[in-house]
N, C-alpha and C positions, 0 to 999 in steps of 0.2 A: 322811193316813196314814202315807205312804211317807217326809214329812219328818219326823213325831213317830218314826217308827223308825230314821231315820238319826242324829237326835239321840240317841236312845235307846242305841246302840250305841256311840257317840262319846264318850259319859259314860261309859259302862261300862267302854271299851278305856284311854281315857284320864285316868280321873279318880285313878289310882293314881299314887302318888312312882315315877316311871320311874328315879330314883336309885338306887332301895332293892333290895337283889339278890332279896329274896324276893319283890318282886312282878313283878321282870323273870320270875322262876321260874316264876312263876304264869302269865304268858301263856304262857311254852313249855311249860308242863303243859298247857294246856289241846290244844297241838297235838298230844299225845298220846293214842292208842288203845293198853290194852294187856290181855295176856291172864292173866288169873290161876289160882289154885288154889282150891277150895273150893266146897261145896254151900250154904255158910249164911257170914254175918261177921256180928261185932259190932265192937264200939268198938276191941277190941284187933286185930282183924284187920290184916295189914299192907297190905291193898287201902284198906281204911277210911284208915287213917293215910297212904296215898300219897293219896288224894280229898281230904282235909283239910288237905294238907301242902304240896301240888303244886298243888291244882285242876286235878287230870287231868280231861281232855276227855273220855273214856269207855272203856268197857271193852268186851269181846270175851266173849261167853260159847260153851265146845263140851261136846260131850256127854261125849266118851271122854277118858279122863286119859293121855297119849301115855307115860309110863312103867307103864302098867299098862290095855290096851286092855277088861279086864272090868270097871275102876273106873271111876266117874263123877266127871268134870273139875267142870262146874259144873251139869250136869241132870242129874236126876234123875227129876223128874214135876212136874206141872204145879203143883200146890199148893210143893213146892219150891223152885220158880223164881220164884214169883210171891212167896213171902217173901224169896228171897234178894234180888229187884231192888228190892223196897219198900226192906227195909234200906239196900242202895246208894243208893238216893234220901234216904231218911232222914238218912243220913250225910253228905250232900252239900248244901253251901249254896246251891247252885245247879242249874241241870238237867243232868245227866250222860245222856250218850248211853250206852244199851245194845243192842251191837249182837248179831246172829247171821248165819250164811249160812242161808237157808231158801231154796232157789231150788225143791224139791219134787225127785222124781226122788233120784239117787247123792247130792245135796247137801241134806239136810234134818236139822237139829240136835235140833229138835222133831219126834219120831215115835212111832209107836206102841210102838218099844223102849223109849221113855223115858216111856209114861203119856200120850201125846199123841192126839189123835182118828183120826188117820188117816196114811195115806202118801200124798200128794201126787205127782202123776203128773209126771214129768220135762216140760222145755219140750219137747221133741222128740214126747210122747205127747200131750201135750195139745192139742197144733194140729190132732189130729186129731179133735176134738171141737166143736161148735158154740158160738159167742159166748156163749151165753146161760150155759152150762156151766162155761166159763171163767173167766167172771167170777163165779159162785157158789163155784168152786173158790177164788179168790182172796180172795172176802170173806171166806171160811172160816179162812184161812189168816191174812189181816189182823185177822179178831176173835181169835185165837188168839194171837196176837204180844200183841194189847193186854192181853189177859187177865192174863198173865203179866207185865207188866209192860216188855215190849222196845218199844222205843222206834224201833231201826234196824235195817231187813232190808239185808244186805248184797248185793244182787238189783235187778233181772232180769240175767240176762248179756245182751248185745246184741252178741255174737261173731257172724257169719256161719258159718254150717256149708258153708264153699267147700273144706276137705281133708277128704276122707274118711278119710284117715290119721291125722288129728289126735286125740289120744291123750286130751288132758287136758281138751277140751270137747266135739268131735262124737261121739267112740266112747261117752263118759259121757251122750250126751242131754242137755246142757245149753244148748243152742241150740235157738232156734225155728225157723229156717230158712236157706235160704241167700240169701233175698233182704232186699234194707232192707225193702222193702215189707212183708215180712210178720215181720220181725224187728221195725220200730217198732209196726206193729200191734199185736200181739200184749204185747210191753214197757208201750205204753199202757194196753192194759185192766190189767195187773200194778200197775204206779205210781197209777193213778186208784183201785184198790181199796184198796192200801195207806193212800193218803192220806184217805179217808173214814175210817179208823181212827187217823186221824193217824201214822201209819208212814211214817219216812223209809226212801228209800230209794239204791241207789247203781248206776248203771251201767257194767258191766266188762266186758272190760277192755281198755281204753284203750290204744295206738290201733286194736287189734282182734287176740283170740287165736286166732281159728277157723280160720285159715292155718297156722298154726306147726307143726312137728312134733315138737318136743320138747315138756319139760315142766319150766316153771321154777322148780318144787318141787325139782328134783333139780340144775338147773345153768342153763348160758347157752342160750338162745333165740334163733337168729338169724332174723326172718322178711323179710328184706332181699329174697331170692329169690321168696317165696311171698304177701308181702302184696299187697294189690289196695286201690287208692283208695276203691273203692264200701264197705270195711270203716268210715270214717268217717260214712257216711249216715247210720244210725241215731242217733248222736250228735247231728250235725247238724241229723235233724228234730225231735228231741226236745226240744234246744235251745232252736229257734227256736219249737216251740211251748210254751216254756215249763213243762216237764214233768220238770226233773231238779233234784233235791235236792243230789246228789254224785254226781263221776264216778271211779272206781276205776284207777288206772296198772297197766297190767300190766310185767312185769320183762322186757318182750322187747327185742331190739336191731332197729332198723331204719335201717340205714346210709344209706338214701335220707332219713332225718330226721336223724338223728343217727350219724355217726359212732364216735362214741367212748363214747357213754352208753348204756345201758340207757333205756326210757323212764320208768320210777320215778325216776330220776335227773338227767332231762335236761331242763336249760331249754328247749331246743330245741322239745320234745315238748309239757311242760306250757306252759309260757309264749308261744311263738311260735306253735304251732301250735294247741291246744287253745284258750287264751284268745285269744293275737291273730287267727288265720284263722277258728276256729270260734266267735267272739267269747262264750266261755263264762265267766260270771262268779262263778260259783257255787264249793262247795266242791271241793277236790280231795283223794282220799285215797290212800294207797298201799296195795298189795296187801301180804301179809306180810314184814317186810322183813328176817324172818329166813329166806325160801327163799334155797336153795343159789344160785341164778341170782345174789343179792346179796351173802349171807354168805360164799360161798366167795372171793369176788373182790373184796371190800373191807371196811375196818376199819368197827368201829361207828362211829367219829368220820367218818370220810369217807363212809359212808352216809345219817347224819344230815347234814352240812353239804350233800353234793348235793340231797339229797331236797329240804330247805327252800329251798336257791337256785336250784331248780328251780322251786319255787312250788307244791308240795305243802302241803296245810293240814293232814292228820291224818296222822300217822305212825302205822303200824300195826305193832306187834311181839305177837304173838299168844302168845308163849310154849309152842307147841303141837307145832312141828314135829321138836325134838329135844330132848329132857328132861335132858341133857345141857349144856345151853346156852341155859340159863333169864336173862333180863336183868331187874335190877331197874328201876324206877321210878325211884328216886335215882339210879342210874348213867346212865339215860337222861337227864334234865333236866341232871344234873351235868355232862353232855360235851355238852349244846347250850347250858348257859350258858358254859362254857369258850369254845365258837368264836364265841359272842356278845363275851367279854370280848376275844377274840383278834383282833375284827374280820372272823372270816370269816363269819359270819352276820351280818345288818343289823338293829338295830332295827325300822326299816319294814317289812323281810320278817314279822315277826314280830306287826308289828302290822296289817299288810294281812291276815295268816293270820286273826288272832282276827276282826278286823271280818266276814269273811264265817264264821267259826263263829257269832260270834254273830246274824246272820242267818238262819242255818239253824237255831239253836236257838228262835231266835222264832216258828219255826212248831210248835212242838212244844206 
């Protein structure tokens, strides 16, 4: 079975004419996940054209429109989301990744506010319940995601709650606890229940965000003095257990790992630490590359170049954080293609990312 899958992947990635610019752009397009505006689509919608023209790898859905918080961006109610995802898949010649952040607690895109069944408990609160309750809750969550055509949940958070002053993880109740064993245990339950319904998951935020003081949505976050090596343990445990679909990179700087670049742009962190030392062979996704930790300090061109060369397979641009800085799929693909032409990113790196992505999508 593994041999047949390997052959299938190789045929998919290498059967195209790699001298043709459109084909190279489609390999590049498969590496991007973007946010778009609209609660419905048809053949004339820009996102549908982008899917068809560029072989866009995935989309991410949000509930609130950033330019008008009272208005829905992509999510109004269950029937509408189901129709939206169905239309997206029907207009795609391949399996499209459709993602949301559905952790429970403060981070829940599908909620009673927009017509979904329930408010799920945060990781901090759910661990106060017994395992049977937790499994039941996550089973309901997975069933709900599947029912509306979402196949990729950007969760669970596996950050350790080791800094009580941490604003973005600990104070928001997004962590399962202080110890690697607790975080591993409850993350495993989450992943298993998602997998039963065919929902892919993503461990976040590598190499650990629970010790930080700052918020990478707003600017640079240096964890050099606060980070602890045990923050890697949930990743190590889950990788060894074969439970990992994808891993999301944090926009944090740890000078003990890389003195120059934040983790999401760091070859030392992605290729050497995560892949080399922890022996992770799966898909790596960036956190939103429009967060100010990145966008305030790096041009779009450098962001794409550094992340791909670091070993990131899915570059996430949510078009959610600043309505004045929406980036088009054409701009993203053209920028990456220019980097390929100038040999600042290699065809080999692009092909390796596509191989990993094909293996991931084969699970759907």
